[in-house]
C-alpha positions in Angstrom: -78.5 -105.7 77.9 -76.0 -107.8 79.8 -72.8 -108.4 77.9 -71.4 -111.9 77.2 -68.0 -112.9 78.6 -66.5 -112.6 75.1 -67.8 -109.0 74.8 -66.4 -108.2 78.3 -63.0 -109.8 77.4 -62.8 -107.7 74.2 -63.6 -104.5 76.2 -60.9 -105.3 78.8 -58.3 -106.0 76.1 -59.1 -102.7 74.4 -58.7 -100.9 77.8 -55.4 -102.5 78.6 -53.9 -101.8 75.2 -54.9 -98.1 75.6 -53.0 -98.0 78.9 -49.9 -99.9 77.6 -49.7 -101.3 74.1 -46.7 -103.4 75.0 -48.7 -105.7 77.3 -49.3 -109.1 75.8 -53.1 -109.7 76.2 -53.6 -112.5 73.6 -51.6 -115.2 75.4 -49.9 -115.6 78.7 -50.7 -114.9 82.4 -52.6 -111.6 81.8 -55.0 -113.5 79.5 -55.2 -116.6 81.6 -55.4 -115.1 85.2 -56.9 -111.7 84.7 -59.0 -111.3 81.5 -60.6 -114.7 81.2 -61.8 -115.3 84.8 -62.7 -111.7 85.3 -64.8 -111.6 82.1 -66.7 -114.7 83.2 -67.5 -113.3 86.7 -68.5 -109.9 85.3 -70.8 -111.5 82.7 -72.6 -113.4 85.5 -72.8 -110.2 87.6 -74.2 -108.1 84.8 -76.8 -110.8 84.0 -77.9 -110.8 87.7 -78.0 -107.0 87.7 -80.1 -106.9 84.6 -82.4 -109.5 86.1 -82.9 -107.4 89.2 -83.6 -104.3 87.2 -86.3 -106.2 85.2 -87.9 -107.3 88.5 -88.7 -103.7 89.2 -90.1 -103.1 85.7 -93.3 -104.0 84.0 -91.6 -107.1 82.7 -91.7 -108.7 86.2 -94.1 -111.4 85.1 -91.9 -112.6 82.3 -88.6 -112.2 84.2 -89.3 -113.5 87.7 -88.7 -117.1 88.6 -91.3 -119.2 90.4 -89.3 -118.8 93.6 -89.2 -115.0 93.2 -92.9 -114.8 92.6 -93.5 -116.9 95.6 -91.3 -114.7 97.8 -93.2 -111.6 96.7 -96.6 -113.3 97.1 -95.7 -114.6 100.6 -94.9 -111.1 101.7 -98.5 -110.1 101.1 -100.3 -113.4 101.9 -101.4 -114.0 98.3 -100.7 -117.7 97.7 -100.7 -119.2 94.2 -104.0 -120.9 93.3 -103.5 -124.6 93.3 -106.6 -125.4 91.3 -109.5 -127.3 92.7 -110.7 -130.9 92.2 -114.2 -131.6 90.9 -116.6 -132.7 93.6 -119.9 -134.5 93.7 -121.5 -137.6 95.1 -121.2 -141.3 94.4 -124.0 -143.8 95.1 -122.9 -147.3 96.0 -125.4 -150.0 95.7 -126.0 -153.7 96.5 -128.6 -156.1 95.1 -128.7 -157.9 98.4 -129.1 -156.7 102.0 -126.4 -157.2 104.6 -127.2 -159.8 107.2 -128.6 -158.6 110.6 -125.7 -157.3 112.7 -123.4 -156.8 109.8 -122.9 -154.0 107.2 -121.5 -153.2 103.8 -118.9 -150.4 104.3 -117.4 -148.1 101.8 -114.1 -146.7 103.3 -112.9 -143.1 102.9 -110.5 -143.0 99.9 -112.3 -145.7 97.9 -111.4 -145.1 94.2 -114.0 -145.1 91.4 -113.3 -144.1 87.8 -115.0 -143.5 84.5 -115.5 -146.7 82.5 -112.3 -146.2 80.5 -110.3 -145.4 83.6 -109.3 -141.9 82.4 -110.7 -140.0 85.3 -110.4 -141.1 88.9 -112.4 -140.1 92.0 -112.1 -140.9 95.7 -114.7 -140.9 98.5 -114.2 -138.3 101.1 -116.1 -140.0 104.0 -117.1 -143.4 105.3 -120.5 -144.9 104.5 -122.2 -148.1 105.5 -125.4 -150.0 104.6 -126.5 -151.4 107.9 -128.1 -154.8 108.0 -130.1 -153.9 111.1 -131.9 -151.1 109.2 -131.6 -152.4 105.6 -135.0 -151.1 104.6 -133.8 -147.5 105.2 -131.3 -148.0 102.3 -133.7 -149.6 99.9 -134.4 -147.8 96.6 -137.8 -149.2 95.5 -137.5 -147.8 92.0 -134.1 -149.4 91.3 -134.7 -152.4 93.6 -131.4 -152.3 95.4 -129.9 -151.0 98.6 -127.8 -147.9 98.3 -125.8 -145.2 100.1 -124.6 -141.9 98.7 -121.2 -140.6 99.7 -119.4 -137.3 98.9 -116.4 -137.7 96.5 -113.9 -135.6 94.6 -111.4 -136.0 91.8 -107.9 -137.2 92.5 -106.5 -134.4 90.5 -107.4 -130.8 89.8 -108.9 -129.4 86.6 -112.2 -128.9 84.7 -111.7 -132.1 82.7 -113.0 -134.0 85.8 -116.3 -132.2 85.6 -118.1 -135.2 84.0 -121.9 -135.6 83.5 -124.1 -137.9 85.5 -123.6 -141.7 85.2 -120.1 -141.6 83.9 -118.2 -142.6 87.1 -119.1 -146.3 87.4 -116.0 -148.4 87.7 -114.9 -149.4 91.3 -111.2 -149.8 91.5 -110.6 -153.0 93.4 -113.5 -154.7 95.2 -115.8 -153.9 98.1 -117.5 -156.6 100.1 -121.2 -156.7 99.3 -121.2 -153.7 97.0 -122.4 -154.5 93.5 -121.6 -151.2 91.8 -121.4 -147.4 91.9 -122.6 -144.4 89.9 -122.7 -140.6 90.0 -126.3 -139.5 89.6 -125.3 -135.8 89.5 -122.5 -134.2 87.6 -119.1 -133.6 89.1 -118.5 -129.9 89.2 -116.0 -127.2 90.4 -112.8 -128.4 88.9 -110.3 -125.7 88.0 -106.7 -125.6 86.8 -103.7 -124.5 88.9 -102.9 -120.9 88.5 -100.1 -120.0 86.1 -97.2 -117.9 87.1 -98.4 -115.1 84.9 -101.9 -115.3 86.4 -100.5 -115.3 89.9 -98.4 -112.2 89.2 -101.4 -110.5 87.6 -103.4 -111.2 90.7 -100.7 -109.8 92.9 -100.7 -106.6 90.8 -104.4 -106.4 90.9 -104.3 -106.7 94.7 -102.8 -103.2 94.8 -105.0 -101.6 92.1 -107.8 -99.4 93.5 -106.2 -99.2 96.9 -106.6 -95.4 96.8 -109.5 -94.7 99.2 -111.3 -92.6 96.6 -111.6 -95.4 94.1 -114.3 -98.2 94.1 -111.6 -100.8 94.6 -110.3 -98.9 97.5 -113.7 -98.6 99.0 -114.3 -102.3 98.8 -110.9 -103.1 100.3 -111.4 -100.7 103.1 -114.8 -102.0 104.0 -113.8 -105.7 103.9 -110.8 -105.0 106.2 -112.7 -102.6 108.5 -114.3 -105.4 110.5 -113.5 -108.9 109.1 -115.6 -110.6 111.8 -118.9 -108.9 111.4 -118.9 -107.8 107.7 -120.0 -110.9 105.8 -120.3 -109.5 102.3 -120.2 -106.1 100.4 -121.9 -105.0 97.2 -121.7 -101.6 95.4 -124.4 -100.1 93.2 -123.3 -97.1 91.1 -125.4 -94.1 90.2 -124.9 -95.2 86.5 -127.0 -98.3 87.3 -130.3 -96.7 86.6 -132.3 -99.9 87.5 -131.0 -100.3 91.0 -129.7 -96.9 92.1 -132.7 -94.9 93.6 -131.2 -91.7 95.0 -131.5 -88.5 93.1 -128.1 -86.9 92.8 -126.3 -84.4 90.6 -122.8 -85.6 91.6 -121.1 -89.0 91.2 -122.6 -91.3 93.7 -122.7 -94.9 94.9 -124.5 -97.0 97.5 -122.6 -99.6 99.5 -124.7 -102.5 100.7 -123.5 -104.5 103.7 -124.4 -108.0 105.0 -123.6 -107.9 108.7 -124.6 -106.1 111.8 -123.5 -105.0 115.3 -126.4 -104.0 117.4 -126.1 -101.2 119.9 -128.9 -99.8 122.1 -129.8 -96.1 122.1 -132.3 -94.1 124.1 -134.3 -91.0 123.3 -135.8 -89.0 126.2 -137.8 -85.7 125.9 -140.6 -83.8 127.5 -143.6 -83.0 125.4 -144.9 -79.5 124.7 -148.3 -81.1 123.9 -149.8 -82.5 120.8 -146.8 -84.5 119.5 -147.5 -87.9 118.2 -144.1 -88.9 116.7 -140.7 -89.6 118.0 -137.7 -89.3 115.7 -135.0 -92.0 116.0 -131.7 -90.4 115.1 -129.5 -93.5 114.8 -130.2 -95.6 111.8 -130.9 -98.2 110.5 -133.1 -99.6 113.3 -132.9 -103.3 114.2 -135.6 -103.3 116.9 -137.7 -101.2 119.2 -137.1 -102.4 122.7 -139.4 -100.2 124.8 -141.6 -97.1 124.7 -142.8 -95.4 127.8 -144.7 -92.3 128.6 -144.3 -91.0 132.2 -142.7 -94.4 133.1 -145.6 -96.5 131.8 -145.6 -98.7 128.6 -147.2 -96.7 125.8 -149.1 -97.8 122.7 -147.1 -97.1 119.6 -146.4 -98.0 115.9 -142.9 -98.5 114.5 -143.0 -96.7 111.1 -140.3 -98.0 108.9 -138.9 -95.8 106.2 -140.0 -97.4 102.9 -138.5 -94.8 100.5 -136.1 -96.6 98.0 -133.7 -93.6 98.3 -133.1 -94.1 102.1 -134.6 -97.3 103.4 -132.3 -99.6 105.5 -129.5 -97.0 105.3 -127.7 -94.7 107.7 -129.9 -91.9 106.3 -133.2 -93.8 106.9 -136.1 -92.0 108.8 -137.8 -94.7 110.9 -139.9 -93.2 113.6 -142.3 -94.0 116.4 -146.0 -92.9 116.2 -147.7 -92.7 119.5 -151.5 -93.2 120.2 -153.0 -91.1 121.6 -150.9 -87.8 121.1 -148.9 -86.5 124.0 -150.0 -83.8 126.4 -147.9 -81.1 127.9 -145.1 -82.2 130.3 -145.4 -85.9 129.3 -142.0 -87.5 129.5 -141.3 -89.9 126.7 -138.5 -92.5 126.6 -137.8 -94.8 123.6 -135.1 -97.4 123.8 -134.2 -99.1 120.5 -131.3 -101.0 118.9 -129.7 -99.8 115.7 -127.0 -101.3 113.4 -123.9 -99.6 114.8 -121.7 -101.4 112.2 -123.2 -99.4 109.3 -123.0 -96.1 111.2 -119.3 -96.8 112.0 -118.5 -97.6 108.4 -120.3 -94.4 107.2 -118.6 -92.2 109.7 -115.1 -93.7 109.7 -114.7 -94.5 106.0 -116.8 -92.1 104.1 -117.1 -88.8 106.1 -113.9 -87.2 104.9 -112.6 -85.1 101.9 -110.9 -86.7 99.0 -113.7 -88.8 97.5 -113.7 -86.6 94.3 -117.2 -85.3 95.2 -118.7 -88.8 95.3 -121.8 -89.2 97.5 -121.6 -92.5 99.3 -124.4 -94.0 101.4 -124.0 -97.2 103.6 -127.0 -99.5 103.6 -128.1 -102.9 104.8 -128.9 -105.5 102.2 -132.5 -105.5 101.0 -134.3 -108.7 101.8 -135.8 -110.9 99.1 -138.6 -113.0 100.7 -138.6 -116.6 99.5 -141.8 -118.7 99.7 -141.0 -122.4 100.0 -143.1 -125.6 100.5 -141.2 -128.8 100.3 -142.8 -132.2 100.3 -140.6 -135.0 101.7 -141.4 -138.7 101.5 -139.7 -140.7 104.2 -138.9 -144.3 104.9 -141.1 -145.6 107.7 -138.3 -146.4 110.1 -137.0 -142.8 110.3 -138.3 -140.1 112.6 -140.5 -137.5 111.0 -139.4 -134.8 113.4 -135.7 -135.6 112.9 -136.1 -135.4 109.1 -138.0 -132.1 109.4 -135.3 -130.6 111.7 -132.4 -131.7 109.4 -134.2 -130.5 106.3 -134.9 -127.2 107.9 -131.2 -126.7 108.7 -130.2 -127.5 105.1 -132.9 -125.2 103.7 -132.0 -122.3 106.0 -128.3 -122.6 105.2 -129.0 -122.6 101.4 -131.6 -119.8 101.3 -130.4 -117.5 104.0 -126.7 -117.3 103.0 -124.7 -114.3 104.3 -123.7 -113.5 100.8 -124.8 -111.5 97.8 -125.6 -114.3 95.3 -127.0 -114.3 91.8 -129.6 -117.1 92.0 -131.1 -120.0 94.0 -131.9 -123.3 92.2 -134.6 -125.7 93.3 -132.7 -128.7 92.0 -129.6 -127.9 94.1 -131.6 -127.7 97.3 -133.5 -130.9 96.4 -130.3 -132.8 95.8 -128.8 -131.5 99.1 -131.8 -132.7 101.1 -131.9 -136.1 99.4 -128.1 -136.7 99.8 -127.7 -135.3 103.3 -130.8 -136.4 105.2 -131.0 -140.1 106.0 -134.3 -141.8 105.4 -135.6 -139.5 102.6 -137.2 -141.2 99.7 -138.3 -138.3 97.5 -138.2 -134.5 97.6 -140.5 -132.3 95.6 -141.5 -128.6 95.8 -144.9 -127.1 95.7 -143.5 -123.6 96.0 -140.0 -122.3 95.4 -140.4 -118.7 94.4 -140.1 -115.1 95.5 -143.1 -113.8 97.5 -142.8 -110.3 95.9 -141.7 -110.8 92.3 -142.2 -114.6 91.6 -143.9 -115.5 88.4 -144.1 -119.4 88.8 -144.8 -121.6 91.7 -141.4 -123.3 91.3 -138.6 -121.5 89.4 -135.0 -120.4 89.5 -135.0 -117.4 91.8 -132.9 -114.5 90.6 -131.5 -112.0 93.0 -130.3 -108.5 92.4 -126.9 -107.4 93.5 -128.3 -105.5 96.5 -130.5 -108.3 97.8 -130.1 -111.1 100.3 -132.5 -114.0 100.3 -134.5 -114.7 103.4 -137.3 -117.3 104.1 -140.8 -115.9 104.2 -141.8 -117.5 107.4 -145.5 -117.1 106.7 -145.1 -119.1 103.5 -142.5 -121.7 104.5 -143.6 -125.3 105.1 -141.8 -128.6 105.4 -144.3 -131.4 104.8 -143.0 -134.9 105.7 -145.1 -138.0 104.9 -144.4 -141.7 105.0 
């Protein structure tokens, strides 16, 4: 505990009196020029020393100033969370169409608030209702011309996550625009990170950094190849629903989204009677060529379907030849495998010190999504262009390079309607998993080891006028 200047002065007086009791320490130059200023400086020094000591203790979060926390965080590139503004879409409408050759324009930064003015939002892009193509902006149901623009709150925090039709008051005036409204809720607002929360996150950054811990494994993988590794998920042997390997020791499977293809070749001379070729480097991405005596051969690529090993570095994909080989036949198989997974397995997990844990690196399992979307377009817009743009939005949403929990039909519908010009209505005939789906249209849930992919045999975009 740092002493006060009074406590230090008392201590100095006691020390001087013990040396020479005749010295006057109550008044005079000794008191004025030695004891008083020295006690003040020493008190400040002790306070700084105590502060420094606390910075190296578990009391850092309570002791450190904002500047000290920032200095520590900057050393490790862990910036303080600033919070995020709510985001959504605002629809601006007009009861009359612009004249030919003119337009009604909503500028970037246009402000719109809730009715009482409590929560304010700004547009993030420019939008125009063009007089030369006014019919393209006409909403027959509401009987006005409209355009939808991306917007976000002017401040951070979840209070700005308001329900639909609450943001309706345009601040100022817009030529030709009659009103505005948010037809979908604003979402995504979060508060700025507190100092204590920031410190906790800095501390957590270094927890689990030991290679033998799960946190260390995740950190090592993510930093191993930041370009090609898109996402990582771990399934533990204690997860009896998802973990499929039989093991008597601690174990976990590491699932990776990402790949680096490398070509490999197998060449051997047959003894006679063989009909299979083992492919040693796994998992396989493609079979590039199979020849017997230099000529293309008939073959079947047999993919390892065992839940214990499929799509892993321990997979057992092989080639089956028809007919079987005869003596002295020279076989050559060229294939491409996922070198990224092999490197991770060999470089990160093939060493001692994992506390006996069995670790297997695997590619994400694919969850096939059946999807049929029906799009009604305005007559002046191109069917092929709408189809192409919708396909891009659908692919981006379904085939994310991430492990996600669920896919929502209403989210995809809103994205198509708001981002593809000329779309009147969007409905789904199918939005389900091909393998485990129970309804034609449903929220699609994904397991932590799965990545959603479009089932191309059951994927259709139907555009009608």
